[in-house]
Each structure stands twice: as structure tokens, then as C-alpha cells.
C-alpha positions in Angstrom: 74.2 130.3 98.8 77.5 132.1 98.1 77.9 131.5 93.9 80.4 134.5 93.4 84.0 133.3 93.4 85.3 136.3 94.8 83.3 136.3 97.6 83.6 132.6 98.3 87.4 133.0 98.1 87.2 135.9 100.5 85.2 133.5 103.2 87.3 130.8 103.1 90.2 133.6 103.9 88.3 134.6 106.8 88.8 131.3 108.6 92.5 130.0 107.2 94.0 129.4 111.1 90.8 127.2 111.5 91.3 125.4 108.2 95.0 125.2 108.9 94.2 122.9 112.1 91.9 121.1 110.0 94.3 120.5 108.0 96.7 118.9 110.4 94.0 117.0 112.2 93.7 114.5 108.6 96.9 114.7 108.7 97.5 113.5 111.4 95.0 110.6 111.6 94.5 109.3 108.2 97.5 109.4 105.7 95.3 107.7 103.2 92.9 110.3 103.0 94.7 113.1 103.2 96.9 112.1 100.5 93.9 111.9 98.0 92.0 114.8 98.9 94.6 117.1 99.0 95.1 116.8 95.2 91.6 118.8 95.4 91.6 122.2 94.2 92.0 124.3 97.8 88.6 125.2 99.0 87.0 121.9 98.0 90.2 120.2 99.9 89.7 122.3 102.9 86.0 121.5 102.8 87.0 118.4 103.2 89.4 118.4 105.9 86.2 120.6 108.1 84.3 117.3 107.2 87.0 115.2 108.7 87.7 116.9 111.6 83.7 116.9 112.9 83.6 112.9 112.2 87.1 112.7 113.8 85.4 114.7 117.0 82.8 111.9 116.8 84.7 109.1 116.8 87.2 109.8 119.3 83.8 110.9 121.6 83.8 107.0 121.8 86.4 105.2 120.8 89.5 108.0 122.6 87.5 109.4 125.3 84.9 106.9 125.7 82.9 109.4 126.9 79.3 109.3 125.6 78.1 113.2 127.3 81.1 114.5 124.9 79.3 112.7 122.2 75.9 114.6 123.3 77.8 118.4 123.8 78.6 117.9 120.0 74.9 116.6 119.1 74.0 120.1 120.6 76.6 122.3 118.6 75.3 120.7 115.7 72.2 122.3 116.7 72.9 125.0 117.6 75.6 125.5 114.2 72.4 124.9 112.1 70.7 127.4 114.2 73.1 130.1 113.2 74.4 130.2 116.9 78.6 128.9 115.8 79.9 127.3 118.8 84.0 128.1 120.0 85.8 125.3 117.9 87.8 125.0 115.1 85.8 122.6 113.2 82.6 124.5 113.7 84.0 127.6 112.5 85.6 126.3 109.7 81.9 124.6 108.7 80.8 127.8 108.1 82.5 128.9 105.1 81.3 125.7 104.1 77.9 125.3 104.2 77.7 128.8 103.0 79.1 127.8 100.1 77.3 124.2 99.7 73.8 122.7 99.8 74.9 120.4 102.5 73.4 117.3 103.8 72.1 117.9 107.2 70.9 114.6 108.2 74.1 113.0 107.1 76.0 114.8 110.4 73.0 113.8 112.6 73.3 110.2 111.3 77.4 110.3 111.7 76.6 110.6 115.2 74.1 108.3 115.3 76.5 105.6 114.2 78.7 106.6 117.0 76.0 105.9 120.1 75.5 102.5 118.4 78.8 102.1 119.0 78.6 103.2 122.5 75.9 100.6 123.1 78.1 98.4 120.5 76.6 94.7 120.1 77.9 92.2 117.9 76.0 92.5 114.6 73.7 89.1 114.1 73.7 89.5 110.4 75.1 91.0 107.4 72.3 93.0 106.7 72.6 94.8 110.4 76.9 94.8 109.2 76.4 97.0 106.5 73.0 99.2 108.6 75.7 99.9 111.1 78.5 100.9 108.2 75.8 103.1 106.9 75.7 105.1 109.8 79.5 105.7 110.8 80.6 106.3 107.0 78.2 106.2 104.3 77.1 109.2 106.1 80.2 110.5 105.5 79.8 109.9 101.5 76.9 112.0 101.8 78.5 114.5 103.4 81.0 114.6 100.9 78.6 114.5 97.6 77.9 118.7 97.3 81.6 119.5 97.5 82.3 116.7 94.6 79.3 117.1 92.7 76.7 119.3 91.1 74.2 116.0 91.1 74.3 114.7 94.3 71.1 113.0 94.6 71.4 111.4 91.2 74.5 109.4 93.0 73.3 109.2 96.9 73.5 105.3 96.6 76.9 104.9 95.4 78.1 107.2 97.8 76.6 105.4 100.6 78.2 102.2 99.2 81.8 103.8 99.2 81.3 104.6 102.8 79.8 101.1 103.5 82.9 99.5 101.4 85.9 101.5 103.4 84.1 100.4 106.9 84.2 97.0 105.8 87.9 97.2 104.9 88.9 99.1 108.3 86.7 96.1 110.1 89.1 93.2 108.3 91.6 95.5 108.8 91.4 95.6 112.4 89.9 92.2 113.4 92.9 91.9 116.4 92.4 95.5 117.8 88.8 95.5 117.8 88.4 92.3 119.3 91.1 93.8 121.8 88.8 96.5 122.4 85.7 94.2 123.3 84.3 94.9 119.6 83.3 92.3 117.0 81.9 93.9 114.4 82.2 90.2 111.8 78.1 89.5 111.9 77.3 86.2 113.9 75.6 84.5 111.0 79.0 84.7 109.0 81.2 83.5 111.9 78.6 80.4 112.3 78.8 79.9 108.7 82.3 79.7 108.5 82.7 77.9 111.8 84.9 81.0 113.3 84.2 80.5 116.7 85.3 83.5 119.3 87.8 81.6 121.0 89.7 81.1 117.6 89.4 84.9 117.2 90.8 85.5 120.7 93.4 83.0 120.1 94.5 84.9 116.4 94.2 81.6 114.6 94.3 82.2 110.8 92.9 79.1 109.2 91.5 78.2 106.6 87.9 78.8 108.1 89.2 82.3 108.7 90.4 83.1 105.7 87.1 81.9 104.1 85.6 84.3 106.2 87.7 86.9 105.5 87.1 87.0 102.2 83.8 86.9 102.2 83.6 90.2 103.5 86.4 91.5 101.4 84.6 90.5 98.2 81.4 92.1 99.9 83.5 95.5 100.3 85.2 95.0 96.3 81.5 94.7 95.0 80.6 98.0 97.2 83.8 99.6 95.7 82.6 98.6 92.1 79.3 99.7 92.1 80.3 103.2 93.9 83.1 103.8 91.1 80.5 104.1 88.8 79.7 107.6 90.0 82.5 109.1 88.7 80.8 110.5 85.7 78.5 112.5 88.1 81.8 113.7 89.6 83.1 117.6 89.4 86.3 116.8 86.8 88.6 118.6 89.1 88.0 116.0 92.0 87.3 112.5 90.0 91.2 111.6 90.5 91.0 112.2 94.3 87.9 110.0 94.4 89.2 107.7 92.6 92.6 107.6 94.6 90.4 107.0 97.7 89.0 103.8 96.6 92.2 102.3 95.2 94.4 103.1 98.3 91.3 101.6 100.5 90.6 98.6 98.3 94.6 98.5 98.4 94.4 98.4 102.1 92.6 94.3 101.4 95.4 93.2 99.2 98.0 94.5 102.1 96.1 92.2 104.6 96.2 89.3 101.7 100.2 90.2 100.9 100.7 89.6 105.0 98.9 86.3 104.4 95.7 87.7 106.8 98.0 88.9 109.6 94.9 91.5 111.1 95.4 90.5 114.8 98.7 91.8 116.1 99.8 93.9 112.4 97.9 97.3 111.2 98.5 97.0 107.4 98.3 99.7 105.0 99.3 100.8 101.3 103.0 101.1 100.8 104.4 104.5 99.5 105.8 102.1 96.1 102.1 101.1 95.9 100.6 103.7 96.4 103.0 105.2 93.2 101.3 102.5 91.0 97.9 103.2 92.1 98.3 106.8 91.4 99.2 106.1 87.7 96.0 103.2 87.2 94.1 106.0 88.4 94.8 108.4 85.5 95.0 105.8 83.3 91.5 105.4 84.3 90.4 108.7 84.0 91.5 108.7 80.3 89.1 106.5 79.6 86.2 108.5 81.1 
């Protein structure tokens, strides 16, 4: 691992054009994450942009290109990368200084790819436990990828990082119920749909009634519980990273409130946190951090 600051700066500068592409990727595909993590010190921000670009390629392999061979190629490239053979793609080159600088969790990268394989062979989860297991692989794993950049004590806050990823994945699911249904995916567990008497037919018709709202709030409450648990890791996060991490939590929790404010319309509308609300969350984060 490189320890001298000037050596780290030099190494990152060697891959400047690759990091620029990584930054463009996250700016294009995830405005909330970009706004939160672009506030980090430059090298930490660039590291997260590179990780995001790897995850974007994995996700797009299935969700956009619907090509499991593309995903398998990425897995082979990960094998090569970890063996010291750097694949000729911008995000792999950008990840070189990241892995040289931080003690990265290699298994989390493989777990994320496994999550995408689960999407390829997707089946509606039977139980809440199955949903949260899936959420670990596609999102909790990403929390583990980021930890070495955000903390010197990653092993102490492993569970909170996973919980944050799972909360964000459940939030995505609650935001995109209609879009996912149109893509023949229902992430709401069968046992929860049965408990609240929500049928496949009602999802197809986009019916928003008391039963649907109760189901939606059940999952939203679970996500909010996970966000609260995840927030307890802030003390172990580098001071210069606390605001960015807290903003990512607040922005994603804000999506849930945006759905509520639109009367739970998540069948034909993509809900997001408005700029005016983002400014309020910035101030809320600053005020909270003063109490630590």
C-alpha cells in the first residue's frame, strides 16, 4: 500500500483521463450520489467514482444490455485485475491507484457480480429475508467496497455499511415498482404481498389503495430502520467523509418522502428529491454533524 501523500497524488494523476470518465459516469447516472460524494477530498471522491463505474458496468450488463456473457466477461476481468493484469477499460485503469492506496475488500466486488447474476435468473422473493439477502448482494456489497475509503476501522462498521446498502436498495424498489413490473420483475416479497392483500393484478393495474399503501409503508419503515442503524457508523468515518456519507443517507431517505408526497404514485412516475429539499437536507446534515 502506498503511504506517502506525494506518491499517492502522483499515482492518481497518472490516470486523470480515466477518472474523468468515471466522474462523467456517476454524474450521468446517479445525481444524488454524485452531489453527495463529490464533496469528498479529491482522491477519495475519484476512488468512489471509479468503484461506481465498475458497479454501473455490472448493473448495465443485465438491466440495459441483458447480456449475461457481458457480465461473465466482467468477472473474468476482475480475476485478471486482482492478479495484476489490468484490463483495457477506463474503470479498471482508474481502480489501479484505488487498490494501491486502500485495503480494498475484494470479495465485495465478486458479491456484487453475484447480485447481478441473481437479476439474470430473477425470481420474485418469497420472504422478506430473501429480499434483504438479494439487497446485500446488489447494494450492501457496495457499502463494503466503499468502507476502506471512508474509514480506518472498516471491520468495526461492516454491518452498518451493509445495512445502508440494503436500505438504499429497498428504497430503489419502492421508488420503481411500476418500472420494475414493466420489466417483469416484482421485488416485493410474496409473503408481504399476501399479508397486505396486494395481488399481481392490482400491481399490473397500478392500483394505489389502502392495502398497497400499508404494504409500501411496511417496506419503507424497514428501510428507515436500516438507515437509522447505518447512521450509527458515523463516529468511525473519517471527519472529511462524514458529511458526504450523511448526505447520501438523507438524500435516499428523502426519496421515500417524495413518494409519500406524490400520494404513493410509483407506477408511472419517477420520484426524486427536489433541489429545494436538497438544500434543507444539506443544512440538516451540517447541524447533525455539529452534535458529534
